[in-house]
N, C-alpha and C positions, 0 to 999 in steps of 0.2 A: 718308786721314785718319791722322794720327799718334796713336798711343795714349799715354796718360799713363803715368807711372811705376807699376810694380807696388807692392803693399804692402811687399814685401821691400826694394825699392829705396828706398821712402820711409823705412822704418825705418832702413836703413843710412845714408841721408843725415842723418837726425835724430840718430843716435848719433855721427856725425862731428862735429857741432856741440856735442853734449852729451858732452864728453870723459870726464866722470866715469863714464859708463855702461860704460866699458871697464875700470874698476878692480875690478869684481866684479859679482855679480848684484845689481843695484840695486833693493832691495825696501824702501826706507825713504823714499820720496817723502812719506809722511805726516809725517815729521820735517823733511825739507828736500829739495827737488828739485834736480837738477843744474842748474848755471848754463850758459846758452848761451855759447859762446865769443865770439860777437859782442857780447854784453852786457858781458863783461869788457873787451873791446877798446874799446868806447865809453867805459866808465868810466875806463880807463887814459888814453885820449885827453883826457878831461875833466880828470883829475887833473894831467896834464902841462901842460895849458893854464893851470890855476890856479897851478901851480908857476912857470910862465914869467911870467904877467902879474899874478898875485895874485888876491885874492878881493874886491877893491873896484873902484870905478869907476862912472861915471854910468849904465851899463846893467845893473849887477849885479842890482838888485831886479827890474827888468823881465824879465831872463833867468830868474831863479828862479821868477817868477810864470808864465812861459811853460812852464817844465819841469813845474811843478806841475799846470798845466792839461793838459798832454800825458799825464802819469801818471794824472790823474783820468779823462780821456777813455778811456784804455785799460782802466782798472778798470771803468768804467761799461759799456763794451762787453762785458766778460767776463760780466756778470750781467744784461745787457739792461735797464739802468736809465737814467733820464735823467741826463745829465751833471751837472746842477745839484744833484742830491740826493746826490752822492757826496763824501765827505771823505777825504783821505789822512791816515791816522793812524799813530802810532808803535807799531805792534803791536796784536794783537787785544785784549790785556788793557786797553791804554789806550783803545781804541775802546769797549770795554764800559764802562769807567769813565766816559767822557764821556757815553755814552748813558744810563747809569743816573742820573748827575747831572741830566741833562735831565728824565728822567721823575720821579724822586723829589724833586728840588728843586722842580719845578713843582707837585707835589702837596703839598709841605710847607706851603704857605701856607693855602689855603682848606679842604682836606679831609684834613689829616694824620691826624686820628683815624679817619676812614672808610677811608683807604687805608694800612693798617698792615702789609701783608705783601708780601714778594717770594718767588716760587716758583722754585727752581732744579731743573730736571729732571736726574736723575742721568745722567752721561755727558759733561757739560761738561768742558773741560780745566781743570786746577787753577788756572792763572793767571787765566783768565776768570772762574771762579767766585769766586776770592779778590777780584778787582777789584770785582765786583758786591756781594759781602758787605761789603767795606770801605765802599762808599758807603752801603749800607743801615744799617750801624752808625752812621755819621756823621750820618745823617738820622733816626735813631731808629726804623727800620723793621725788623720781625721777618723773619727768613729761614727758610724751610722748604725742605728738600731732599726731592724726591719720586722714587720709582723709576720711575714711568711718567708719561707726559704726560697731564694731566687734560683731560677734555672738558666738565667742569662746574666753574666757578669761583665763589667767593664775591665779594660786592661789596667786600670789604676788600682785594682783591689789586690792587696797583698795577702790577706788572711780573712777567712770566713769561720765563725765559731757558732756552733749550734748544739742543742741538746738532743740526744737520741730519744729520750722521753722528757717532755718539758714539765713545768710546774702544774699544769692542768691534767697531766696524765696522758697527753697525746704522744703517740709513737710516730716518729717521722723517719722516712727512708732517706738516708744521707746520699744514696747513690746518684740521684740526679744533680744534686749540688756538687758532689765530687766531680762529676763529668763536666759541669760548667766551670768549676775551678781549674780543672786540668786544661781546658781549652785556652785559658788566659794565664797559665802558669802561676795561679794563686794556690795557697795552701788551705786545707780544710781541717779544722779542729772539731772533734765530736766529744761532748761530755756524756759519757755512758753511766754516770753515777746512779741513775734511776732505772737502769736496765740490766747491768751486769749482775748475774746471779738470779734475776727474775725472768729474763728473756734470753733466748739464744743470742749470743754476741760473738761473731767471728770477724775479726778485723779485716781479713782480706775481702770479705763480701761487702763491707761498708764503703770501701774506696777512700777512706780518710787518710790524711797524712799524719794526723796526731789523734790519739784517743786517750782520754783521761777518765778516771773513775775513782771515787772514794771507795774504800773497802769495808766501811763500818755499817753498810746497809745490808743488802741481801747476801753479801759475801761473809758477813758475820765477823769481820775483823775488828781490830782496835780502832779507836778514834785517832785522827791525826796521821793516817797513812793513806796514800793513794797510789794507783798505778799510772804510769805515763808510758805510752807506747809511741814510738817514733818510726815512721816508715823510712825505707832507704832513700826516699826522695829528699830527706833532710840531711843526708850524708851518712855514710856507713859508720863513721867514728863518733857521731853526735851522741848516741846513748852512753858510750863509755866516757866521753868528756863530761856529760852531765852527772853521771854517777861519781866521777872523781871530784866534781865541784860541789856535790851535795853535802849538807851537814850530816853528822852522824845520827843514826837511830840507836835508841837504847836496845840492849839485847832482848829485853822482854817484849818490846813492840814487834821486832822482827820475828821472834819466836811465836808470838800470838798470831801474826799474819799467816805464817806458814802452817801453824797447827790448825787454825780455823778453816783455812781453805783446803788443806789436806783432808781434814775430816769431812768437809762438805763434798769435795770432789770424789773421794774414794770410798769412805764409809757410808755416807748417805746416798751418794751417787747423784751428781749434778743433773744428768738427763731426766731422772725421776723427779727431782726438785722442780725443774723447769716445766715439765709436763703437768704436774699437779698444780703448780702456781698458775699456769695458764687456764686450767679448768676452773679453779676457784675464782680467778679474776673475772672470767666471763660470766660465771654464775652470779657472782656478787654484783657486777655491774648491771646485768639484766634484771636482777631482783629489785635493785634500787630504782631503776628506770621505770618500773611498772607501777609506781605510786604517784597519784596526783599530788602536786605540791612539792615534789622532790625534783630538782633540776640538776642534771648532770652537766658539768662544764667540760669544754674541750671537744664536744661532738661537732661534726661538720656544720650543723645548722645552729649551734650555740644554744640548743634547747635540751629537753630531757630525752631526746632520741639517742639510743646507744650508738657509740662510734662503730664503724664497720669492722669486721673481724680483723682486717689487716692493720688496723690502727689501734688495737687494744694494748694496754699495758697493765701492770699490777697495781697502778695508782689510780684512784678515782677522786676527783674533786667535785663537790656538790653543794647545793644550798637547799635549805628547807624553808618553804614559804612561811612568813610570819615570825621567823626566828633569826636572830643574828648568830653568827658563827660561834661566838664565845658562849652564848646562852645554850645553844644546841649541844655543843661539845661538853659543857658542864653537866647537862642533864643526862647525856648518854654515858658519861663517866659515872655519875651517881647511881643511875638506875640499872645499867647492865655492865658496869665496870669496863667500858670501852676506852681504849687508849688511842685517841685520834689527834690530829693537828687542827687547831682552830687558827685560821689566818684572818686576824681582825681587820687588817688593812684591805685585803681583797674581799672580805666578808664571805669566806667559803671554808668548808671543811675538807681536809684531805684524809683519806683512809686508804691503806694499802694492805693487800693480802700477801701471804706467803705459804709455802708448802706445809708449814707447821700449824697453820690455822685449821680448826675443825669445822665441818659443815654446820654442826648444830649451833656453835657459837656465832657463826656468821648469820645464821637464820635468826637468832635472838637479836642481834644488832639490827638487822633489816626490819624485823618486826617492830622494834622500838622506834626506829626512824619513821616508819609508817604511822605510828601512833602520834609522834610529834607533828608530822605533816597534817594530821587531822585536827590539831588543836593549836591554840596559842599558848605562850608561856603562862598566861593568867588562868586558863581553864583546863590545862592538862591534868588528868587524874594522876596523882602521885602514887608511886609504888611504895609499899611499906619499907621502912629501913631494915637493913640486915644487921643483926648483932654478931660481931666477930669477937671470939674469945681470944685474948692476947697472951695466952700461955698459962703456966701453972699458978701464977699469982692470982688468976681469976679476974684481972682487969678487963674491962670491956670498952669497945668503942662502937659507935653507930655510923653506918654508911647509908 
């Protein structure tokens, strides 16, 4: 009996296709994941074909429809949803805008007075929140922002919007909110951009009426594409109407979406990706929480205590005592080539793990964070610069 590849072999093969993972310690998948090499190859082939034969012809519309169906099928498989209920959208903000128009526009006719509020749960991304607020203003609906997900709703609420994983890395169970919304016939929108591809997401279990998610993060798709899932509670024909009203996608974007997700779902195997990501995230979070001077944000007590197992995500937000976020991120980039997000406004660092990270590089990152926590920017011992040879010309640069 032949044995399958070991986990280390699988990670090595994965990183060979995700070339950007060799550019540094890739801890920013929550911003954008690395693109698979074969996705770019397929897009380049498509672009070259369009260059040679043009973007017109008797089969052009049929070809775009086929590519859209392929992309939609891959997105539906990622969230275990019926193919017919998924719409390919131009980004999560646009998906939220379309969904809010469906909900608030439908309520504006008969019961506008009774349905006069939208609730935004703190932690939504700024573009998604702004998109929903814009629709609410246009339809004369009041918007409230709440710090916690409510489990009791008034009858004047038309729509509740929340993040499955918020900007502090907190994982929230939408089911109690869905139950509260169902009792007053309100609709629940869940933004799963920071969970799809990193955590198991099955829309039937969430209880949401609407699910949106960017695909350029853990799903490794192109920028500017999102999935929009609509439950039958919004009308059986709603997904088809939105697809008919949506602007066209370029052939390359549709192809890239289908190719990246197909590669992730079938070749890499999504269950393995999710299981490894969960293990790495837990290990990473616990390691960071073990150092004095490192404060993990988003834990139940708001301190350095790790969040309980049921509330873990692949995104960690933290601060280092004595360092502002930009200083710390710059030092981590310089000394261990870590690619993280520095949020200057909130003064925190966001780092996220994925299946393609290696344990040894996460250990190097954590070790350097611990060194920073034990010093100030003024007294930190500096690591020697690394000289990188820039090719056959012999040019050099120091990092």
